[in-house]
Structure formats: C-alpha cells, structure tokens
C-alpha positions in Angstrom: 0.0 0.0 0.0 2.9 2.3 0.6 4.6 1.6 -2.7 1.5 1.9 -4.9 1.5 5.8 -5.2 5.2 5.8 -6.0 4.9 3.1 -8.6 1.9 4.9 -10.1 3.8 8.1 -10.4 7.0 6.7 -11.6 5.8 4.1 -14.1 2.5 5.8 -15.0 0.4 2.9 -13.8 -2.6 4.7 -12.4 -4.7 1.5 -12.1 -2.4 0.2 -9.3 -3.9 2.7 -6.8 -7.2 0.9 -7.0 -8.0 -1.0 -3.8 -9.1 -4.2 -5.5 -5.9 -4.3 -7.5 -3.9 -3.9 -4.2 -5.9 -6.7 -2.7 -5.4 -9.0 -5.7 -1.6 -8.3 -5.7 -1.4 -9.0 -2.0 -3.4 -12.2 -2.4 -1.1 -13.5 -5.2 2.0 -12.8 -3.2 0.6 -14.3 0.0 -0.4 -17.5 -1.9 3.1 -17.7 -3.4 4.7 -17.2 0.0 2.4 -19.9 1.5 3.5 -22.4 -1.2 7.2 -21.6 -0.6 6.8 -21.9 3.2 5.1 -25.3 2.9 8.0 -26.6 0.9 10.6 -25.6 3.5 8.6 -26.7 6.5 10.5 -29.2 8.6 13.8 -28.4 7.0 16.7 -26.4 8.5 15.6 -23.4 6.3 12.2 -23.6 8.0 13.8 -23.2 11.4 15.8 -20.2 10.2 12.6 -18.7 8.8 10.9 -19.1 12.1 13.8 -17.4 14.0 13.9 -14.5 11.5 10.1 -14.1 11.7 10.2 -13.9 15.5 12.9 -11.3 15.3 10.9 -9.2 12.8 7.8 -9.6 15.0 9.7 -8.3 18.0 11.1 -5.4 16.0 7.6 -4.6 14.8 6.2 -4.6 18.3 9.0 -2.4 19.5 8.5 0.0 16.6 4.7 0.2 17.3 5.3 0.9 21.0 7.9 3.6 20.2 5.5 5.1 17.6 2.7 5.2 20.1 4.9 6.9 22.7 6.0 9.5 20.0 9.7 8.5 20.1 9.8 7.7 16.4 
C-alpha cells in the first residue's frame, strides 16, 4: 500500500492505486509465500525462517510501542 503511489507516479500505472488491485496483488504474493513456506517446513531453512520471523515480530512490536509513545 505504501509503494502503490510511488509506482503509479514513476511508471505511469494509475490502475495500481485501485483498492481491488492492491488486494489482488497482496493475495497473489501471499499465496506464493504460502507455497514456498510449505516446501521448507521441517527443513533447516524452515527453522531459520521461524527465527527470523520472530525477530521481525519483536522489532515490529518495539516500533509500534515507540511510535505510540511518540519517540519515532
């Protein structure tokens, strides 16, 4: 959602700012990510993914708290 206005301005694709287009693009990428994640489940790469996801989640929570406290 953040990149859509920049892409629309830079590449002249006005249709990408439509909400349904954003939902469709997000759906396609999430389905692709789900397929990839099911392939690596149970492997060592799956464990690394989980660790990285936890670190990103913690960073997101810290960023939200700092944003709510007006530090960022």
